BALOBA-1460 file (C-alpha; in Angstrom, 3 decimals):
// residues 252
<rec num="1" residu="m" x="144.366" y="-108.662" z="251.440"/>
<rec num="2" residu="r" x="142.519" y="-105.370" z="250.999"/>
<rec num="3" residu="r" x="144.098" y="-103.127" z="248.481"/>
<rec num="4" residu="k" x="144.480" y="-99.506" z="249.451"/>
<rec num="5" residu="g" x="142.664" y="-96.958" z="247.282"/>
<rec num="6" residu="t" x="144.820" y="-95.481" z="244.568"/>
<rec num="7" residu="t" x="144.590" y="-92.131" z="242.831"/>
<rec num="8" residu="l" x="143.080" y="-93.923" z="239.831"/>
<rec num="9" residu="d" x="140.406" y="-95.487" z="242.046"/>
<rec num="10" residu="l" x="139.488" y="-92.117" z="243.481"/>
<rec num="11" residu="l" x="139.348" y="-90.627" z="240.005"/>
<rec num="12" residu="l" x="137.029" y="-93.378" z="238.783"/>
<rec num="13" residu="v" x="134.748" y="-92.887" z="241.799"/>
<rec num="14" residu="s" x="134.638" y="-89.162" z="241.141"/>
<rec num="15" residu="v" x="133.730" y="-89.743" z="237.502"/>
<rec num="16" residu="v" x="130.966" y="-92.187" z="238.449"/>
<rec num="17" residu="v" x="129.552" y="-89.772" z="241.020"/>
<rec num="18" residu="a" x="129.616" y="-86.939" z="238.490"/>
<rec num="19" residu="v" x="127.884" y="-89.068" z="235.845"/>
<rec num="20" residu="l" x="125.220" y="-90.146" z="238.320"/>
<rec num="21" residu="a" x="124.692" y="-86.526" z="239.356"/>
<rec num="22" residu="l" x="124.306" y="-85.474" z="235.744"/>
<rec num="23" residu="a" x="121.936" y="-88.357" z="235.078"/>
<rec num="24" residu="s" x="119.919" y="-87.437" z="238.138"/>
<rec num="25" residu="s" x="119.800" y="-83.803" z="237.049"/>
<rec num="26" residu="a" x="118.734" y="-84.782" z="233.518"/>
<rec num="27" residu="s" x="116.112" y="-87.126" z="234.912"/>
<rec num="28" residu="a" x="114.717" y="-84.352" z="237.108"/>
<rec num="29" residu="q" x="114.421" y="-82.095" z="234.077"/>
<rec num="30" residu="e" x="112.820" y="-84.683" z="231.792"/>
<rec num="31" residu="l" x="109.269" y="-83.632" z="232.584"/>
<rec num="32" residu="a" x="109.762" y="-79.892" z="232.672"/>
<rec num="33" residu="l" x="107.030" y="-78.143" z="230.691"/>
<rec num="34" residu="t" x="108.857" y="-75.684" z="228.453"/>
<rec num="35" residu="e" x="105.594" y="-74.334" z="227.038"/>
<rec num="36" residu="a" x="102.128" y="-74.361" z="228.560"/>
<rec num="37" residu="e" x="99.560" y="-72.079" z="226.907"/>
<rec num="38" residu="l" x="95.774" y="-71.968" z="226.942"/>
<rec num="39" residu="f" x="93.924" y="-69.298" z="224.997"/>
<rec num="40" residu="f" x="90.741" y="-68.443" z="223.133"/>
<rec num="41" residu="e" x="90.418" y="-67.585" z="219.450"/>
<rec num="42" residu="l" x="87.495" y="-65.559" z="218.146"/>
<rec num="43" residu="n" x="86.656" y="-65.388" z="214.457"/>
<rec num="44" residu="d" x="84.728" y="-62.138" z="214.517"/>
<rec num="45" residu="t" x="83.757" y="-62.403" z="210.847"/>
<rec num="46" residu="d" x="82.215" y="-65.888" z="211.010"/>
<rec num="47" residu="g" x="81.007" y="-65.538" z="214.598"/>
<rec num="48" residu="d" x="82.607" y="-68.481" z="216.386"/>
<rec num="49" residu="l" x="84.881" y="-69.195" z="219.342"/>
<rec num="50" residu="g" x="87.315" y="-71.974" z="220.205"/>
<rec num="51" residu="i" x="89.743" y="-72.866" z="222.954"/>
<rec num="52" residu="h" x="93.317" y="-73.747" z="222.031"/>
<rec num="53" residu="a" x="96.295" y="-75.248" z="223.853"/>
<rec num="54" residu="s" x="99.991" y="-75.311" z="222.997"/>
<rec num="55" residu="i" x="102.104" y="-77.558" z="225.221"/>
<rec num="56" residu="d" x="105.712" y="-78.698" z="224.988"/>
<rec num="57" residu="g" x="108.086" y="-80.603" z="227.252"/>
<rec num="58" residu="g" x="108.544" y="-84.130" z="228.457"/>
<rec num="59" residu="p" x="108.833" y="-86.856" z="227.375"/>
<rec num="60" residu="y" x="105.614" y="-87.846" z="229.126"/>
<rec num="61" residu="s" x="103.138" y="-90.691" z="228.832"/>
<rec num="62" residu="k" x="100.017" y="-88.909" z="230.108"/>
<rec num="63" residu="l" x="98.725" y="-85.344" z="229.976"/>
<rec num="64" residu="e" x="95.771" y="-83.875" z="231.807"/>
<rec num="65" residu="i" x="94.191" y="-80.407" z="231.952"/>
<rec num="66" residu="e" x="91.991" y="-79.334" z="234.870"/>
<rec num="67" residu="d" x="89.819" y="-76.222" z="234.991"/>
<rec num="68" residu="p" x="89.600" y="-73.857" z="237.999"/>
<rec num="69" residu="r" x="86.826" y="-76.020" z="239.474"/>
<rec num="70" residu="g" x="89.068" y="-79.094" z="239.498"/>
<rec num="71" residu="r" x="87.258" y="-80.772" z="236.597"/>
<rec num="72" residu="t" x="89.322" y="-82.683" z="234.047"/>
<rec num="73" residu="i" x="88.559" y="-81.165" z="230.646"/>
<rec num="74" residu="f" x="91.227" y="-82.966" z="228.632"/>
<rec num="75" residu="e" x="93.239" y="-86.159" z="229.056"/>
<rec num="76" residu="v" x="95.486" y="-88.046" z="226.670"/>
<rec num="77" residu="g" x="97.783" y="-91.020" z="227.210"/>
<rec num="78" residu="a" x="100.240" y="-93.079" z="225.198"/>
<rec num="79" residu="r" x="100.059" y="-96.867" z="224.779"/>
<rec num="80" residu="g" x="102.363" y="-99.616" z="223.515"/>
<rec num="81" residu="p" x="105.490" y="-98.464" z="221.647"/>
<rec num="82" residu="l" x="104.443" y="-94.810" z="222.004"/>
<rec num="83" residu="l" x="104.286" y="-95.278" z="225.778"/>
<rec num="84" residu="r" x="107.928" y="-96.379" z="225.761"/>
<rec num="85" residu="q" x="108.888" y="-93.587" z="223.359"/>
<rec num="86" residu="g" x="107.120" y="-90.801" z="225.239"/>
<rec num="87" residu="l" x="105.234" y="-87.700" z="224.065"/>
<rec num="88" residu="t" x="106.505" y="-84.125" z="223.877"/>
<rec num="89" residu="q" x="104.682" y="-81.501" z="221.824"/>
<rec num="90" residu="l" x="100.922" y="-81.062" z="221.633"/>
<rec num="91" residu="f" x="98.715" y="-78.474" z="219.950"/>
<rec num="92" residu="l" x="94.970" y="-78.781" z="220.182"/>
<rec num="93" residu="e" x="92.040" y="-76.752" z="218.932"/>
<rec num="94" residu="s" x="88.438" y="-77.298" z="219.910"/>
<rec num="95" residu="a" x="85.504" y="-77.344" z="217.544"/>
<rec num="96" residu="e" x="84.163" y="-73.869" z="216.772"/>
<rec num="97" residu="p" x="80.382" y="-73.985" z="216.265"/>
<rec num="98" residu="s" x="78.721" y="-70.765" z="215.164"/>
<rec num="99" residu="f" x="77.123" y="-68.434" z="217.692"/>
<rec num="100" residu="d" x="73.723" y="-69.652" z="216.449"/>
<rec num="101" residu="e" x="74.597" y="-73.081" z="217.848"/>
<rec num="102" residu="l" x="76.673" y="-71.977" z="220.841"/>
<rec num="103" residu="p" x="76.263" y="-68.351" z="222.005"/>
<rec num="104" residu="p" x="79.391" y="-66.731" z="223.492"/>
<rec num="105" residu="e" x="77.865" y="-66.540" z="226.971"/>
<rec num="106" residu="q" x="77.293" y="-70.295" z="227.002"/>
<rec num="107" residu="f" x="80.778" y="-70.956" z="225.597"/>
<rec num="108" residu="f" x="82.421" y="-68.935" z="228.371"/>
<rec num="109" residu="r" x="80.377" y="-70.730" z="231.036"/>
<rec num="110" residu="r" x="81.940" y="-73.956" z="229.776"/>
<rec num="111" residu="f" x="85.417" y="-72.472" z="230.104"/>
<rec num="112" residu="p" x="85.448" y="-70.093" z="233.102"/>
<rec num="113" residu="e" x="88.197" y="-67.581" z="233.781"/>
<rec num="114" residu="g" x="90.822" y="-68.603" z="236.300"/>
<rec num="115" residu="t" x="93.861" y="-70.808" z="236.751"/>
<rec num="116" residu="y" x="93.985" y="-74.077" z="234.822"/>
<rec num="117" residu="e" x="96.421" y="-76.862" z="235.704"/>
<rec num="118" residu="i" x="98.331" y="-78.755" z="233.035"/>
<rec num="119" residu="e" x="99.980" y="-81.911" z="234.401"/>
<rec num="120" residu="v" x="102.156" y="-84.494" z="232.681"/>
<rec num="121" residu="e" x="103.505" y="-87.741" z="234.079"/>
<rec num="122" residu="r" x="105.748" y="-90.616" z="233.178"/>
<rec num="123" residu="g" x="106.069" y="-93.501" z="235.587"/>
<rec num="124" residu="r" x="106.286" y="-91.974" z="239.055"/>
<rec num="125" residu="k" x="107.452" y="-88.591" z="237.803"/>
<rec num="126" residu="k" x="105.151" y="-85.628" z="237.362"/>
<rec num="127" residu="a" x="105.408" y="-82.022" z="236.236"/>
<rec num="128" residu="e" x="102.750" y="-79.353" z="236.176"/>
<rec num="129" residu="a" x="102.102" y="-75.779" z="235.160"/>
<rec num="130" residu="k" x="99.423" y="-73.409" z="236.383"/>
<rec num="131" residu="v" x="98.069" y="-71.388" z="233.472"/>
<rec num="132" residu="p" x="95.754" y="-68.344" z="233.688"/>
<rec num="133" residu="l" x="92.883" y="-68.130" z="231.210"/>
<rec num="134" residu="s" x="91.093" y="-64.813" z="230.630"/>
<rec num="135" residu="h" x="87.858" y="-63.847" z="228.900"/>
<rec num="136" residu="v" x="89.343" y="-60.537" z="227.721"/>
<rec num="137" residu="l" x="89.433" y="-60.534" z="223.911"/>
<rec num="138" residu="a" x="90.806" y="-57.878" z="221.597"/>
<rec num="139" residu="a" x="88.353" y="-55.839" z="219.566"/>
<rec num="140" residu="p" x="88.501" y="-56.906" z="215.906"/>
<rec num="141" residu="p" x="90.864" y="-54.957" z="213.632"/>
<rec num="142" residu="s" x="88.771" y="-52.243" z="211.961"/>
<rec num="143" residu="e" x="88.876" y="-49.504" z="209.325"/>
<rec num="144" residu="i" x="90.455" y="-52.040" z="206.967"/>
<rec num="145" residu="t" x="91.327" y="-50.962" z="203.444"/>
<rec num="146" residu="v" x="92.913" y="-52.706" z="200.457"/>
<rec num="147" residu="n" x="94.942" y="-50.239" z="198.393"/>
<rec num="148" residu="g" x="92.827" y="-47.505" z="199.945"/>
<rec num="149" residu="i" x="89.494" y="-49.208" z="199.147"/>
<rec num="150" residu="d" x="87.250" y="-50.239" z="202.062"/>
<rec num="151" residu="a" x="87.487" y="-53.973" z="202.678"/>
<rec num="152" residu="a" x="84.393" y="-56.101" z="202.124"/>
<rec num="153" residu="e" x="82.418" y="-57.282" z="205.161"/>
<rec num="154" residu="n" x="83.264" y="-60.874" z="204.244"/>
<rec num="155" residu="c" x="84.284" y="-62.991" z="201.269"/>
<rec num="156" residu="d" x="80.673" y="-63.547" z="200.215"/>
<rec num="157" residu="a" x="80.085" y="-59.825" z="199.649"/>
<rec num="158" residu="p" x="79.337" y="-58.840" z="196.039"/>
<rec num="159" residu="d" x="81.582" y="-55.767" z="196.192"/>
<rec num="160" residu="l" x="85.057" y="-57.218" z="196.800"/>
<rec num="161" residu="p" x="87.790" y="-54.615" z="196.284"/>
<rec num="162" residu="k" x="89.370" y="-54.885" z="192.827"/>
<rec num="163" residu="v" x="93.014" y="-53.814" z="192.885"/>
<rec num="164" residu="t" x="96.311" y="-54.188" z="191.050"/>
<rec num="165" residu="a" x="99.608" y="-55.260" z="192.564"/>
<rec num="166" residu="p" x="101.313" y="-54.294" z="194.758"/>
<rec num="167" residu="v" x="98.551" y="-54.875" z="197.322"/>
<rec num="168" residu="t" x="98.693" y="-53.112" z="200.691"/>
<rec num="169" residu="v" x="96.207" y="-53.922" z="203.445"/>
<rec num="170" residu="e" x="95.836" y="-51.324" z="206.212"/>
<rec num="171" residu="w" x="93.953" y="-51.304" z="209.528"/>
<rec num="172" residu="e" x="93.545" y="-49.234" z="212.688"/>
<rec num="173" residu="s" x="95.566" y="-50.120" z="215.787"/>
<rec num="174" residu="v" x="93.591" y="-52.200" z="218.273"/>
<rec num="175" residu="t" x="93.660" y="-50.579" z="221.709"/>
<rec num="176" residu="m" x="90.475" y="-51.840" z="223.400"/>
<rec num="177" residu="s" x="88.890" y="-55.166" z="224.260"/>
<rec num="178" residu="h" x="85.894" y="-56.508" z="222.364"/>
<rec num="179" residu="p" x="82.809" y="-54.308" z="222.857"/>
<rec num="180" residu="e" x="80.316" y="-57.197" z="222.954"/>
<rec num="181" residu="i" x="82.034" y="-60.555" z="223.517"/>
<rec num="182" residu="g" x="83.991" y="-61.809" z="226.511"/>
<rec num="183" residu="a" x="84.806" y="-59.777" z="229.599"/>
<rec num="184" residu="l" x="82.710" y="-56.592" z="229.794"/>
<rec num="185" residu="p" x="82.718" y="-53.619" z="229.993"/>
<rec num="186" residu="p" x="85.441" y="-52.958" z="227.372"/>
<rec num="187" residu="r" x="88.857" y="-52.027" z="228.681"/>
<rec num="188" residu="p" x="92.268" y="-51.068" z="227.267"/>
<rec num="189" residu="v" x="94.334" y="-53.999" z="226.006"/>
<rec num="190" residu="e" x="97.940" y="-54.471" z="224.988"/>
<rec num="191" residu="i" x="98.476" y="-56.082" z="221.602"/>
<rec num="192" residu="v" x="101.640" y="-58.198" z="221.504"/>
<rec num="193" residu="r" x="101.498" y="-59.084" z="217.803"/>
<rec num="194" residu="y" x="99.433" y="-59.123" z="214.657"/>
<rec num="195" residu="q" x="99.379" y="-62.004" z="212.210"/>
<rec num="196" residu="f" x="98.557" y="-61.612" z="208.545"/>
<rec num="197" residu="f" x="97.487" y="-64.503" z="206.321"/>
<rec num="198" residu="t" x="96.539" y="-64.581" z="202.679"/>
<rec num="199" residu="q" x="95.374" y="-67.563" z="200.650"/>
<rec num="200" residu="q" x="94.452" y="-68.463" z="197.096"/>
<rec num="201" residu="g" x="93.601" y="-72.103" z="196.523"/>
<rec num="202" residu="t" x="96.310" y="-74.201" z="198.152"/>
<rec num="203" residu="t" x="98.820" y="-71.323" z="198.261"/>
<rec num="204" residu="t" x="99.034" y="-69.745" z="201.712"/>
<rec num="205" residu="f" x="101.251" y="-66.968" z="203.015"/>
<rec num="206" residu="a" x="101.579" y="-66.063" z="206.704"/>
<rec num="207" residu="v" x="103.645" y="-63.550" z="208.633"/>
<rec num="208" residu="d" x="103.920" y="-62.339" z="212.242"/>
<rec num="209" residu="l" x="103.960" y="-58.559" z="212.632"/>
<rec num="210" residu="p" x="104.929" y="-56.328" z="215.572"/>
<rec num="211" residu="p" x="102.206" y="-54.714" z="217.726"/>
<rec num="212" residu="t" x="102.958" y="-51.343" z="216.124"/>
<rec num="213" residu="a" x="102.062" y="-52.570" z="212.612"/>
<rec num="214" residu="t" x="99.029" y="-51.039" z="210.901"/>
<rec num="215" residu="e" x="99.630" y="-52.237" z="207.340"/>
<rec num="216" residu="f" x="101.190" y="-54.993" z="205.292"/>
<rec num="217" residu="q" x="102.172" y="-55.150" z="201.638"/>
<rec num="218" residu="v" x="101.546" y="-58.599" z="200.214"/>
<rec num="219" residu="p" x="104.626" y="-59.856" z="198.307"/>
<rec num="220" residu="e" x="104.025" y="-59.575" z="194.573"/>
<rec num="221" residu="e" x="105.143" y="-63.154" z="194.026"/>
<rec num="222" residu="i" x="102.022" y="-64.117" z="195.973"/>
<rec num="223" residu="t" x="99.583" y="-61.885" z="194.068"/>
<rec num="224" residu="q" x="101.069" y="-62.380" z="190.593"/>
<rec num="225" residu="a" x="98.591" y="-65.223" z="189.964"/>
<rec num="226" residu="k" x="95.758" y="-62.646" z="190.139"/>
<rec num="227" residu="g" x="92.180" y="-63.559" z="190.925"/>
<rec num="228" residu="v" x="90.439" y="-63.724" z="194.334"/>
<rec num="229" residu="f" x="92.553" y="-63.767" z="197.499"/>
<rec num="230" residu="k" x="91.319" y="-64.379" z="201.012"/>
<rec num="231" residu="f" x="93.089" y="-62.572" z="203.845"/>
<rec num="232" residu="e" x="92.962" y="-62.682" z="207.624"/>
<rec num="233" residu="i" x="94.255" y="-60.323" z="210.305"/>
<rec num="234" residu="i" x="94.654" y="-61.642" z="213.861"/>
<rec num="235" residu="a" x="95.241" y="-59.427" z="216.903"/>
<rec num="236" residu="r" x="96.764" y="-61.160" z="219.940"/>
<rec num="237" residu="v" x="96.583" y="-59.597" z="223.389"/>
<rec num="238" residu="r" x="99.092" y="-60.168" z="226.176"/>
<rec num="239" residu="n" x="96.879" y="-62.857" z="227.743"/>
<rec num="240" residu="l" x="97.390" y="-64.809" z="224.443"/>
<rec num="241" residu="n" x="93.767" y="-64.587" z="223.237"/>
<rec num="242" residu="n" x="93.333" y="-64.020" z="219.493"/>
<rec num="243" residu="t" x="90.693" y="-62.063" z="217.592"/>
<rec num="244" residu="a" x="90.534" y="-62.577" z="213.826"/>
<rec num="245" residu="i" x="88.752" y="-60.947" z="210.900"/>
<rec num="246" residu="e" x="88.512" y="-62.331" z="207.363"/>
<rec num="247" residu="s" x="87.836" y="-60.747" z="203.997"/>
<rec num="248" residu="c" x="88.778" y="-61.053" z="200.326"/>
<rec num="249" residu="f" x="90.071" y="-58.912" z="197.486"/>
<rec num="250" residu="v" x="90.485" y="-59.377" z="193.729"/>
<rec num="251" residu="v" x="93.778" y="-58.756" z="191.943"/>
<rec num="252" residu="e" x="93.209" y="-57.757" z="188.334"/>
């Protein structure tokens, strides 16, 4: 004899349907790329360029990047236990040979401007993001001083500024693109942040600064050791490309 559906039966069916719907929704979101960035970084002091990627999402078992010409320029896949576990976050940085080995013009021919495609997959599921990549680079931060003393051209210079704490590094706002490297002719750019790094031995300090910043006072707990300190200022434009300069100062 068939039993008529009860209120409890209907409730159980509703719960099962809801759970399946949630599971389906979660499954559909599994491969969403929450971060997909490609950008260039120029070290203007050392004279080198690299391409970087920052990708998050998943979990996925395979990741592939294609350039605007449809060529695969990067591919990575998981195997064994890692295949079952799945991948999520990835940050990569290319080698950065000097301009003597790889001139900027040749570097940019390898990585043309345009839309790159980042695709991840797991089983039959796929997710992708289309990411623009630009050759517009910020001009390097300039007019740099350390406690009012002109910064040295690089850390190998014989005339490193000799200062006492507190140490304040100042620079001019960056408003234009690089005058010689990347997309030319130069054009106005929008800086979205500066980054300031300082290092002595294995001790490193880093801070993100707003686009309006033109100076930074190094915390005295960092400079109390005295001696030679390396510092770096990075200007990031809205297209995510970074331009960095490096120098050193001496705390007496």
